[in-house]
N, C-alpha and C positions, 0 to 999 in steps of 0.2 A: 257713630256706631252705638246701638242701643242694645240693651239685654232685657229679659223679662224674669221676674221672680213670681213663683206661684206656690212653693212649697209650705205647707203649714201643718204641724209645728217644725221648728227647727230646734229641738231640745238641746242638741250637741252644741249649738252655737249661741244660747241664751241662758242666763243664770235664771233659777226658778224665782228668786227674789225680783227680778226684772219682770217676769212672766206675771207675777202677782201684782206688781205695780201697774203694769199695762191694764190688766183686768180692773183693778181698783178706778184707774182714771176713766175707763170707758163706762163703768156703772156710774161714776159721778156725772160725768157728762149727760148720759141718757136720763138720770134722775132729775137733772137740771132742765132738760129740754121738756120732760114730761110735765114738771110743775109749771113751766112758762106756758105751755100747751093748755093746761087747766085753767091758769089765771087769765090767759088771753081770751078764751071762749066763755068764761063764767058769767059774764054780763053782756054777751052779744047775742042774746035771744030775746023773743022767739025767731026774729028775722036776722040773719047775719048782717051786722054793720060795722064795716072796718074802722069807722072813727069813733065807735063807741066804746065804753068800758075803762077799766083801770089802765089797760095797755091798748091805747088807740094807735091805729096806723097799721103798716104792713108787718108781718112776721114771718121770718124765714127760719125754719128749725133743721138741725143737723142730725136727727136721728138716722142712724145707719152709717154716718161718715166718722164715727168715733175712732175706728182704728188708724184713720190718717193722723189726726191731731195727736193721739196717744204715742203712736210709733215716731212721729218726727220730733215732737216736743220732749220726749224723753232724753234726748241728746243736747238740748240746750240749757244754757245758764240764764240767769236773770238778766245778765247784761247782753245777752243777744236780742236781736230785734225780729219781730213777726208782724207782717201786714197780712190781713185776711180779708175775706169777701163780705157781701151782704148776709151771708150765712156764717156768722163768725163766732157763736159761742163756744163751739168745741174747742177751736184753738185759742180763745181767750182763757178758758178754764184751764187746758193744758199748759198754758204758758205762764199761768199764775197770776192773772188779772185778779185784782180785788173782787171777790164774789159778791159782797154786800153792795160796793159802790156801782158794779156793773149792773146789778139787779134794779138798783135804784134808778139808774140811768134808763134802763128799759121801761120802768114804770113811769118815767118822766118826772123824776123828783129832784129836789135841790142837793141832796146828798149823792147825787149820781156823779159818774165820772166827768161827765160834761154839763153838770148842775141842770140835768134834766132836759137840755136842749138838743142833744143828738140823737137820742133814741138807739134802738138795738142795732142799726145799720152803720153808726157812726160812733163807734166805742173808741176812746182814746185814753191810753193809760202810760203815761211817760215813765212811771215808776217800773213797769214792767216791759217798757219798750214795745208797746202792742198798739196797733191801730187797725181800721178796717174802713171799708166805704161801700155805698151802694153803687158806685160807679164801676162799670166792668173793666177789669184789668187794670184799675186805677193804683192799686198796691204795688205793681212791679216796678215803676220807676223809683218811688220813694225807697224801696228795699235796696235798690241798687245804689241810691245816694247814701243809705245809711252803711252799707258794705264799703263804699268808697271812703267814707269818713273813718270806718274802723281800720281800713288798710292804711290810710294815711297817718294815722295816730300810732301806728306799729302795735296794734292790739291783735289778739287772735279771736277776737268776736266775730260772729257771723250774722247774717241776715237770712230769714226765710220769708219768702213771698208766695202766697197761696192765691190760687184762682180756680175757676171752673173749666171744664173742657172747652165750653163754648167761647171763653175769653181768649182762648189759644188762637183764635182767628183775627184778634183785634191788633192793630198797629202797635200799641203799646206793649204787648207781649214780645213782639218780634225785635222791636227797636231796643228793649231792655235786654234780651238775650244777647242781641248783637254787641252791645256796649259792655256788657258784664264779661262776656267772653274775651272781647278785645283787650279790655283792662285787667283780665284775670282778678275779678273782684270776689270776695268770699261771701257768695251768696247761693242758697239753694231754692231752686223754682220747684214749686209742688202744684200739680194739677190735679185737681180731684174730678174724675171722670164718673160722674153719676148717671151716665147715658143720656140725659136730658139738659138742653139748654132752654130752660123754662119749659116750652111743649114741643122743641124741636128736636128729634133725634141726631146724635152724633153723625150718623150715616148721611143725613140730609143736609149737613153744614160744612162737614169736614173732608177734605180731599185724601187724607191719610187715614190708614186703619187705626193708629194711635199717635198722640202727641209726642210721645218719647222719641219717635223716629226724627222729629224736628231738631233735636239736639245736634245732629250730625251737621246740619247746615252751618252750625255756628262753632263747630270742632269742639263740642263738649260732651261729656258723657250724658247718655240718656237711658233711664231705667223705667220698665213699665212692670207695675206691681199689680197681680192679678188677684182675684177672688176676695178682695176686701181683707187681705190676710195681715193682721196687726204685726206679726212677727217679721213678715216679709217687709213691711214698711219699715218696722224698726231697723233691720239689717241695712236697707237701702239708704235710709237717712243716715244712719251711723257712718258709712263710708263716705257719704257726701259732706257731712259736717267735718269729718277728719280732714278730707281733702282740703275743704275750704280753709280750715283752721291752719293747715300746714302750708298755705300759699298755692294750692292746685288750682284755685279757680272755682267756678261755678259747676252746678250738676242740675239736670232737668229730671224730675221724678214724676211719673204720672201714676196714680193709684186708681185702679178701676174699682169703685166704691159703689155705695147704694143710697139713693134716697128713699127712706121708707114711708115719708109722708109728702105732702104737695110741695110745689115750688115755693108756695106762700100758703099760710092759713086761710082757707076759703077757696082754693083752688080744687075743682070738682075731678080734675085729672081725667077727663073724658078722653085725651089723647093717649092714655097708657092702657095697652092690651095685656100687661104683664102684672097687674096689680093683684091677682089672685094668688100669685106665687111669692109675691113679695116677702110677706111675714116670715117665711120659711128660710129667707136668707140672712135674716137678722144676724149681725156678726156677734153679739154679746151671748146669747145662749150657744152659739156656735163655738166660740173660744172659751166658755166656761166648760162645755163638754170636754174640750181638748185638755184642760188643766184638771178636771175631776179624773180623767182616765190617767193622766200622768201623777196623780196622788197630790198635787198642789192644792186643790180645793176639795172641801167636803161641805155638807150642809151647814155646819157651824160657821165655816170661814165665808160662806156666801152670804148667810144672814148677817154677820158682822159687817161685811162690806156694804150690804144694801142699807142697813141701819145708820151706818156712818155716814153714807151719802145723803140719805133722807135728811138727817138731823142738820147737816151743813147747808143743804139747799132750803129746807124750810126756814132756818134762821135767817137767810138771806132774803126770802120772800118777806119775812116779818119785818126786817130791817127797811127793805123798800117800801112797804105799805106805812111804816111808822114815819118815814120822811115826808116832810111838806111838799106841796105842790109850788112850783115857782110864782112868786107874786106877780101878777101882770105888769105891775109898775116898773119891773126890772126888765122889761123886754128888749131895752137898748144896751143893756149890759152885756159885756164879753163879745163884742163885735167890733170890726175894724172901722167901721164909718156909720 
């Protein structure tokens, strides 16, 4: 049995302070992604070279998907676990990963979370119980393992596993849902449906209209959140986290979100016919307008939020740039063999 949530706002069900926190979190995430975008492209001119610059390699940014991370992580404590995707920054920020060390890792510096060896797709912060991977659906089995550990220890901690809609066709997705349902594990499965599995539309790859329907096959609740609505995400996640903490087992939540930018930086997006209308669907000005109308935000409050976010992000960028690059002689350090 699956349900759909699409109403925004839900002022009667959510406190104004929580609404403000959701907005602040979304602005911080977007400010960070814009700064990484700036730094990533700063020295890749005149011709784009993916291997050049201060941030070499691929870069997957989550602009437009802020409501998912903000709404879900609002219900988590630092002891809860999150496994994210190759597009991980929004969930890392929302779950409290150290921003300085995360940024240093993205820049490949020794003060990074992985001493500069993992890069932006392989962030790992044991203090925040956060990890991510460039392997599709890789985070689902580890999240179930963490949830099993939490259950065996008799805690009320939960795990959250995040993936994209394309990964819902992977074996790891289905195997993990089956086992989590069978063992009634305290885990919340989150699917970010941004309509595109790289360049393949969901309609060309998936046999069901939405992945929330698939929850029924495993006897667990499934919820589809429409319209990239942060308050609807918050509501669905709140119910799922409470159920998991109280021994009710897993929930599958799919959010119809939005990828404002390319699958990766350098993606020409020739496959997207919807690009012209995408900026108008930006969830941050949309939610800001809702909060202004409710009297929760005004020009001064918006300015304070943006300034605080900018100061935090620019401080992290400066920290990363000041951190040294790894010494080539240490290439064999921190490996198993």
